[in-house]
N, C-alpha and C positions, 0 to 999 in steps of 0.2 A: 698274823693272818693275811691271807691275803684275799681278795672278795669273792672266791671260790668258796671257800672255806668258811666266811660266813654267813653265804646262802645257804648250802649245804646244814647249818648249823640253826639258821632259821626257816627251814624247809621240817628238821628233826623235831624242831622245839613245836610248832604248827599241828605235824601230824601226832605228837605226843597230847599237846593240851585237847587237841578237838577228841580223840580216842577215849582221854579219860572226860572229857564232859558229854560224849555219847554214853557212855558206861554210866557214871552216875546219874545223865538223864534216864535212861531204861529202865536202872534199878529203882530210881526216885519211883516212877510210871509207876512199878510191880509192888512196891511199898506201900503208896501212900493212895491206889486205885481202891482199896479194901477198906482201909480206914476210913476213905470219905464216901463207898457204898453202905457201910456201916451207922454212918450218919446223915444218910440223904433218906427222904421219905422211898416209900417201896414206887410209886411212880416217878421218879427220877432218878431211880438207881443208873440210869445209861449215862448219867452228866458226872458222874466219879471222876472218869479220867480229867475232864476239863481242868480242874484247878493245876493238879501236876504238870500238866501240860505248859499249861499259862505262865505257871512258876517258873518252868526249864526252858522256856520261852524266851522269858526275860533274862537268862542267864545267857542263855546264847547271844542274845542284842550285847549286854555287857562284855562279856569277853570278847565279840567281834569287832563292836568301835572300840573297844581299849586298843587290841590287837592295831588298827588302822592308824587311831591316834598317836598310839607308842611310834608307830615306823614315817610317822608325817612329823616328828618330833611335837607333837601336841600334847595338851592335857585335857581330859574333861570338866573337870573342876569340879565342885564338891559334890554338885548334885550326880556324878557316875560316882562317886565313893559312898554315897548312900545308895543309890540304885544296887550297885555290886554287893553290898553288907546286907541290905535288907532282902535282897534275894538268892544270897548262902544264905541266910540266918533263917528265913522260910523254908528252904529247901531243911534245911537241919532239922527245925521242926517238927514238919510234914513229916519226915522220915523216922524219926524217936517218939514219937506221939504214941503212936497204939502200945509200942515195950513202954513209956513213961507210964501212960494208964495202968498199966496191968502188971506196974513196981519192975518191971522183970530188967535189972541195971546191964544183966549182959547182954539183953535183946537191946536195951537203949545203948551200948559199946559197939556192937555189932552194926548198928543200920546209923550209927555215927561216922561212922568208916567213910563212907563214900560221899555224903555232901563237907565235910570237913578236909577231905580231897580235894573235890572239885574248888573248896574256897580258896587253899593253901596253893592248888595250881593255879588256877587266876592269877592270884595276886604276884604267886613266883614268874607266871610267864608273865605279867605285863610287866614284872621288876628287868625280867631279862630282855624282853623287847624293846626297855627303852635303853638299858645298857649297849645292847645292840645297836641300837638308832645311834646314840651320842656316839658310840666308834666307828659308826660307818660317815658320822659327819664327821665326824672327827681325820679318820682317813680321808674321806674327800676332801677335807680342807687343807690336810696337808697336801693331798694331789695338786687341789686348785693351786695351792701354793708353789708345789714344784713347776707345775706346768706355768704357772704367771712368773715365776723365777727364769723357766729356759725361755716363755716367750718375752721377755725382758733382757735375755744377754741377745736372744737371736736378733729384737728390734735393735738392741744398741748395735749388736753387725751390721745389723741391715743399713742401721744409720749413719754406720762410719765407711761401710760401702758407697751407700747414697752420697755422704757428704765427699769424699773422695770422689763418685763418679762428677757428683755437682763442682765441685774445682774442675774436675777436668772438661765439662764441658762449658762451664763458665771461661777457661783459657781458650778454649776452644773459641766460645764466643767473640771475648775480648779480639782473639786473631781475626776470626772475621769479622765483629767489627770493624777492626781497623781496617781492614781491605776492602771493606763497603765504604768505609769513609773517602778512602786514598780514590777507589773506584767513580764515588760520587763526587768529592770535589773536581775529580777528570771532567766527570759528564756536566756540573755544573759551567767550569771554566768554558767546555765546547759549548756548553749552551749559551754561555753568556757570549761569548765570541758571533754566534748564530745567530741567536737573539739583536747583540748590535749589527750583524749585518743586517737582519730582515730590518731592524730600524731605520738603518739607513736607505735600504731600497725601498722600505714605507716612506719616507721621507720623501725621495726623490718619484715616487710613484703619485704622490702627492702632491707635490710641486708643478707635476705634469698634467694632472689632472686639474687642480687649479689652475696652471695658464689654460688648457682646453675649456675649461669652465668659463674662464675669463673671455674665453674666445668666443665661445658660443652667445654667451651674455652679450657681448658686443655686438653678434652678429644678428642675434632676438632682438636688441633693443632697433638694432640699423631696420631689419626684416618689418619691427612693429613701424617705427617711423615711416617707411615705404610703404609700409600696409594702410597706416594713419595718412599719409600724404595720398597714394591711391583711392582711397576711401573718398578723402576729401574732395578729388578731383571728380569722384565718379556723384558724389556728395552734389557739389556744384555742376557736373553735366544734368544731373537727373533733376536738378531745381531749373540749371536754363531750360531745358527740354519741359519742364513742365510749365514753366513761365510761358516759352512758347507754344506748347500744346493751351495753354488758356487762351494765350492773344490770337492762334488760330482759330478757337472756337469761338472767342470774343466778333473776332474780325467776320468768322462764318455766321456768327450771330446776327452780327448786325448788315452782313449783305443777306443773309436770309429774309433779317426784318426790310430791309431796303427793297430786294424783290416782291416780296408779299404785299408792301404797299404802294409799290410799282404797280404789281398784280392786281391787286384792288380797286387800284385808280383806274388804271385799262378798266375793269369789268366796270366800275362803276360808270367809266364812261362809255364802255360799248351798252351797258344795258340803262342809261341814261336819253340814247339815243331816242328810243320810243319805239314802237313799230314801226319795219320795215315798208314803203308804197313802193319797193321792187324787188328782186330778189337779189340778194347781195351777194357781192362776188365770192367763191366757194371760203379761202382762206380766209374772208373776214367773215363768213357764217361760221366756219367753224371757233374762228376765237369767240364770237359771242353765244354759240351753244356752249362751248367750255366754258364762258363767264357764269349764265345761264346756268349752267348744272352745279357750279361753285355755289353760286346762289341759291341755290336747291327749288327754282324756279319751275314748275311745270312745263312738261313736253309742249304743248298748247301757245303758252308763254313765250316760249325759246322759238317754235316755230312763228309766231307773230314779228319777232323780235331780226328776225333773219330772213324772212319770205320765203324760207325753203316750207316745206311738206311735212309734215306732222311725223312721216313715215321714217323721212332722210333725218329728222331732231331726232325718234327714236334708237335709229341706229348709231347716231352720235352718242348719244346718254348712254347705250349699252357698251357700245367700247370703251368710253369713258369710266363706267364700272367696271368692266373688265382690266380697263389695262391697271398697274401696278403705281402705286405712289410712291413716289420718290422717295429718298431719306429726308429731305428739309420739310418734307410735310403737305409740299406744292403738285395741285393736281397737272398732268400734265396731256396736253392734246393727244388723242389717238390719230393714227393716220388710219385711213382707209384701208 
């Protein structure tokens, strides 16, 4: 059988099973409800259909779960068997209880038909479902084995084709590798020749640079030597100029000292002459006024020393104050 036929048979089994279950449930509710109503207090008569509904609901659960487990290839275990037979037994007992209490054997037989049919149908459908599931699993296993065999054959063909392609690629790669190695050898030899030529050129360049560097170093040493010689001459010239400057300063200092000493002696001589008895000549009077100014004598004392008037001496003092002092610090006589 193919898969379509198996699925069609499985749908027919499911439809028939649920038709029997639905009819048995309806017949059970109609049969058990009067029995429960007669054994229920008056205020609770409305609860009579609950018990057959509960029992039938358990039957539905058992049938549904058994079908699912059978489709999956599983097993509910002992408790599922206990629940299945317990619900079937309860349904049978509730349906024949009224006739059994009345000792009506025909009624017991008639009311036992639906529960027994439900019990047997549940067991039979479970067996059918398990058989169908086993057959489907076997068929799927066979199909899987066929697919695996086909896939293995295809894989072997692909592997053979890939091996041939790989061998061809390896052969082509070998040829290409040999060609590349030959070209690489030629390129390497050319590179070695070029490198040797560059190395020789570099060695010549280095020799030339070394010679230029040595020449520059020699010129640099000569320049440094000339520079040191020039600096030595400049240093000697500077030292000589410094010595000459020091000698000139010392000579000027001695000359200045001599002039100052001579001027001091002249001033002392002029001032030591005492008050003039008559008016001194103008040149001598100016020298005396200059000596008095240098000695910081009053104008009147200078006038007494020269014999000239106080006004004339004051004018000479003012000239001496206004006259610039020489570099050597000695006072110069001003001219009128």
